[in-house]
N, C-alpha and C positions, 0 to 999 in steps of 0.2 A: 812355639817350641818345635824344633825340628828333630824328628825321630827317623833314624835310618830304616827301621823295619816297618814304617807306615803306621805305627801305633800313635794314637792321639788319646790322652786321658779323657774320661767321661765320668762325671760324678754319679750318674745313675747306672753305671755298668756293674755287673756282679762279679767280673773276673778278679782274680787275686791281685794282679798288678795295679788295677784301678783302686781296689780297696786299701792297699798299702800306702797309697798317695796321702790319704787322710790321717795316717798313724804317726807321721814324722813329728808333728808338733807335740802330741801327747808324750811320745817317748823322750823327746828332748826335755820337756818340762818335768817329767818323772826323774830323769837323770840329774838335772839341776837340783831337784828336791832331795835326792839321795846324797848328793855332794854336800848340800847345806846340812842335812841330818848328820853326816859324818863330821862336819865342822862343829856342830853343837855337842856331839858326844866324845870328841877327841880334843886334845889340846892344840889348837891352831891349824889342824888339817882342814883346809877349805878349798875354795875354787882355785886358789893360786897353786895348790898341789895336784889337783885332780882335773884341771882343764884338758889334759890330753885324753882322759876318759870320755869327755864330752865329744871330742873330735872322733874318737874311735866309734862311739855309738852312732854318731851322724853318718860316718862312713859305712858302717854295717847296715844301717837302714837304707842308704842309697843303693848299696849293692843288692839288698833284698828286694827293693822296689824294681830295679832294672832287670833282675834275673827271674822275677816271678812269672808264672804262667799267664798267658793271655787267652786261655781256652775259655770260650764263651764271651769274648770281648765284644762290646757293641760300640761302633764308632759314633762320635757325635754327628748330629745332622749337618749336612754340608761338606762332609769329608769323604773322600773315596774309601772303599773297603780296603782292609789290610791285604797285602800281597799274600797269595795262597788261599784266599777265601773267595768264593763265588759271590758276585753281587746278589743281594736279595736273600742271603741265607741267615740273616740276623734272627735271633730268637725273639726279638722285640716285636710285638703286635700292637699297632696303634689302637687306642680305644675308638669305638664307633663315634661318628660325628653326632653332636646333639641336634635335635630337630630345631629348625628355625621357623619363624612366623610365615615365611614364604612357602613352607611345605604344606600348609593348611589351605592355601588358596586353590580354588577350582580352576583348572586351566581353560575350561569351556563354560563361561558364566551363562551364556544364553542357550545352552543345549537342553535345558530342562532336566538335567541329571540329578538335580537336587530333589529331595523328597520333602514336599511341603504338606504332607498328609492331611 
């Protein structure tokens, strides 16, 4: 996806713009459900009458997604930082690395540093 402002969606980002990306499917599904409910409670008013409402809801969601704030945005790994932000200013702090088996090996095995008490 090509974004002119340098924004790249990230599923683990807390900014409003990234969070709204995951809402589209639910909102469309709820709109279709409301249209079907109207069909059940009215005589013949269904999707053939209300399909423009679905397009309006999709358009409003796309507008909300693209105009939402990117404050606190975290770019995915491998992408350059957004313009206007200094590199390395991401609030994300990686977890410490887990110890490996090679961390417990004595680098000087014959030095007598071991305590054989």
